[in-house]
C-alpha positions as CSV (number, residue, x, y, z in Angstrom):
1,X,6.9,-7.4,-10.9
2,X,10.0,-5.9,-9.2
3,X,12.6,-5.1,-11.9
4,X,15.1,-3.0,-10.0
5,X,15.9,-2.2,-6.4
6,X,18.0,0.8,-5.1
7,X,19.0,1.4,-1.6
8,X,21.8,1.1,1.1
9,X,23.6,-2.2,1.2
10,X,23.3,-3.3,4.8
11,X,24.6,-6.9,4.8
12,X,26.2,-9.3,2.4
13,X,27.4,-12.9,2.4
14,X,28.3,-15.4,-0.2
15,X,24.7,-16.0,-1.3
16,X,22.6,-13.0,-0.3
17,X,22.5,-9.3,0.3
18,X,20.2,-7.1,2.4
19,X,19.1,-3.7,1.1
20,X,17.4,-0.9,2.9
21,X,15.2,0.7,0.3
22,X,13.9,3.4,2.7
23,X,10.4,3.8,3.8
24,X,10.8,0.8,6.2
25,X,11.3,-1.7,3.3
26,X,14.3,-4.0,3.6
27,X,14.8,-6.6,0.8
28,X,16.8,-9.8,1.0
29,X,18.1,-10.9,-2.4
30,X,19.9,-13.9,-3.7
31,X,23.0,-13.0,-5.7
32,X,25.5,-14.8,-8.1
33,X,28.6,-16.1,-6.4
34,X,30.8,-13.9,-8.6
35,X,29.4,-10.7,-7.1
36,X,29.9,-11.7,-3.4
37,X,33.3,-10.0,-3.0
38,X,32.1,-6.8,-4.8
39,X,29.1,-6.6,-2.5
40,X,31.3,-7.1,0.6
41,X,33.3,-4.0,-0.4
42,X,30.2,-1.9,-0.7
43,X,28.6,-2.3,2.7
44,X,27.0,1.0,3.7
45,X,26.9,2.3,0.2
46,X,24.0,2.9,-2.2
47,X,23.6,0.2,-4.8
48,X,21.2,-0.6,-7.6
49,X,20.4,-4.2,-8.4
50,X,18.5,-5.5,-11.4
51,X,16.1,-8.2,-10.2
52,X,14.3,-11.4,-11.2
53,X,11.4,-12.8,-9.2
54,X,10.7,-16.5,-8.8
55,X,8.7,-18.8,-6.5
56,X,10.8,-21.3,-4.6
57,X,9.5,-24.5,-3.0
58,X,7.3,-27.5,-3.5
59,X,3.7,-26.6,-4.5
60,X,2.5,-30.1,-3.6
61,X,3.4,-29.5,0.0
62,X,2.2,-25.9,0.2
63,X,5.7,-24.7,1.0
64,X,6.3,-22.0,-1.6
65,X,8.1,-18.7,-1.0
66,X,8.6,-15.7,-3.3
67,X,12.3,-14.8,-3.8
68,X,14.3,-12.1,-5.5
69,X,17.6,-12.4,-7.3
70,X,19.8,-9.3,-7.7
71,X,22.3,-8.7,-10.5
72,X,24.8,-5.8,-10.9
73,X,23.8,-5.3,-14.6
74,X,20.9,-6.0,-16.9
75,X,23.3,-8.0,-19.1
76,X,24.1,-10.4,-16.2
77,X,20.4,-10.8,-15.6
78,X,19.7,-11.6,-19.2
79,X,22.6,-14.1,-19.3
80,X,21.1,-15.8,-16.2
81,X,17.7,-16.1,-17.9
82,X,19.4,-18.0,-20.7
83,X,21.7,-20.0,-18.5
84,X,18.8,-21.4,-16.5
85,X,17.0,-22.7,-19.6
86,X,19.6,-25.6,-19.7
87,X,18.1,-28.8,-18.5
88,X,19.3,-29.6,-15.0
89,X,20.5,-26.0,-14.3
90,X,18.0,-24.6,-11.8
91,X,18.1,-21.2,-10.1
92,X,20.1,-22.1,-7.0
93,X,22.6,-24.2,-9.0
94,X,23.1,-21.4,-11.5
95,X,23.7,-18.8,-8.8
96,X,26.4,-21.0,-7.3
97,X,27.9,-22.0,-10.7
98,X,28.3,-18.3,-11.7
99,X,31.5,-18.1,-9.6
100,X,33.3,-16.3,-12.5
101,X,32.2,-13.1,-14.3
102,X,29.5,-13.7,-16.9
103,X,31.8,-12.6,-19.7
104,X,34.2,-15.5,-18.8
105,X,31.4,-18.1,-18.5
106,X,29.9,-17.0,-21.8
107,X,33.3,-17.1,-23.5
108,X,33.9,-20.6,-22.3
109,X,30.5,-21.7,-23.8
110,X,31.3,-19.9,-27.0
111,X,34.7,-21.7,-27.2
112,X,33.2,-25.0,-26.1
113,X,35.6,-25.1,-23.2
114,X,34.2,-27.9,-21.1
115,X,37.2,-27.8,-18.8
116,X,36.5,-24.3,-17.7
117,X,32.8,-25.1,-17.0
118,X,33.6,-28.2,-15.0
119,X,35.8,-26.1,-12.8
120,X,32.8,-24.1,-11.8
121,X,30.8,-25.1,-8.6
122,X,27.9,-27.5,-9.2
123,X,28.9,-28.2,-12.8
124,X,30.0,-31.7,-13.6
125,X,31.2,-33.1,-17.0
126,X,27.7,-34.1,-18.2
127,X,26.2,-30.8,-17.2
128,X,29.1,-28.9,-18.9
129,X,28.4,-30.8,-22.1
130,X,24.7,-30.1,-21.8
131,X,25.4,-26.4,-21.4
132,X,27.6,-26.3,-24.5
133,X,25.1,-28.3,-26.5
134,X,22.2,-26.1,-25.6
135,X,23.8,-22.6,-25.5
136,X,26.4,-22.6,-28.2
137,X,25.6,-19.6,-30.4
138,X,23.1,-18.1,-27.9
139,X,25.5,-16.3,-25.5
140,X,28.1,-14.9,-27.8
141,X,26.9,-11.3,-27.1
142,X,27.9,-11.8,-23.4
143,X,31.4,-13.1,-24.1
144,X,34.4,-10.9,-23.7
145,X,37.0,-9.7,-21.3
146,X,35.8,-9.3,-17.7
147,X,34.9,-5.7,-16.6
148,X,37.6,-3.7,-14.8
149,X,37.2,-4.1,-11.1
150,X,36.1,-1.1,-9.1
151,X,38.9,0.6,-7.2
152,X,39.2,-0.8,-3.7
153,X,39.4,2.0,-1.1
154,X,41.3,1.7,2.2
155,X,39.1,0.9,5.2
156,X,39.2,4.4,6.6
157,X,38.2,5.8,3.2
158,X,35.4,3.4,2.8
159,X,34.1,4.4,6.3
160,X,34.3,8.1,5.2
161,X,32.2,7.3,2.1
162,X,29.6,5.5,4.2
163,X,29.3,8.5,6.5
164,X,28.9,10.9,3.6
165,X,26.2,8.7,2.1
166,X,24.4,8.6,5.5
167,X,24.6,12.4,5.6
168,X,22.8,12.7,2.2
169,X,25.5,12.5,-0.4
170,X,25.0,10.2,-3.4
171,X,27.2,7.1,-3.3
172,X,29.1,7.8,-6.5
173,X,29.6,11.5,-5.5
174,X,30.8,10.5,-2.1
175,X,33.3,8.0,-3.5
176,X,34.6,10.5,-6.1
177,X,35.0,13.2,-3.3
178,X,37.0,10.8,-1.1
179,X,39.1,9.7,-4.1
180,X,40.0,13.4,-4.8
181,X,41.0,13.8,-1.1
182,X,43.3,10.7,-1.2
183,X,44.8,11.8,-4.5
184,X,46.0,15.0,-2.9
185,X,46.6,13.7,0.7
186,X,47.3,9.9,0.5
187,X,48.8,10.0,4.0
188,X,45.3,10.5,5.6
189,X,44.4,7.2,7.4
190,X,41.6,8.1,9.7
191,X,37.9,8.5,8.6
192,X,37.5,11.8,10.6
193,X,40.5,13.4,8.8
194,X,39.3,12.2,5.4
195,X,35.8,13.6,6.1
196,X,37.2,17.0,7.2
197,X,39.3,17.2,4.0
198,X,36.3,16.1,1.9
199,X,34.2,19.0,3.3
200,X,37.1,21.4,2.5
201,X,37.3,20.1,-1.0
202,X,33.5,20.3,-1.5
203,X,33.4,23.9,-0.1
204,X,36.2,24.9,-2.3
205,X,34.5,23.6,-5.5
206,X,31.3,25.7,-4.9
């Protein structure tokens, strides 16, 4: 079973991402709605997704297809496993319903806040009541304030990070290098200028 995939994020939309895992392998993964914006900001960067594997389709018609779901953390994956145990909450419905961070959804279940759940895509009043009835006390460990969003780099800086990754830098190191450049020279607004400054900073730190 595939438990984790690492590679370069090549494409992303509201429901799926495409990852180049090297060696000629490209993986398409379904993703929760709450992660769509985050993935869109990381195109061209190295990512790691924790995965679940399932078979989609109708076996009686011989139309089954293996699919992968990708999560940004193991905790999100564990919450999804529990969330889909609720009667009437299937895989696709759960992915669309998770339009808010897991911590917020879990807190709403913990607080029996049906209004919050009904505001989520795909969740009606009856389903919200079902979720609360079945999951109260089971998702408290996931509740809490949402994680701090990753800093959003200007477009030119994001392009510079992508180039550094393509040239062999690790994604986290490339982003840290570009952030150091912008901290010293925030006026730089062209990828080429940022790259040149990044190489000077890197050379100076050796």
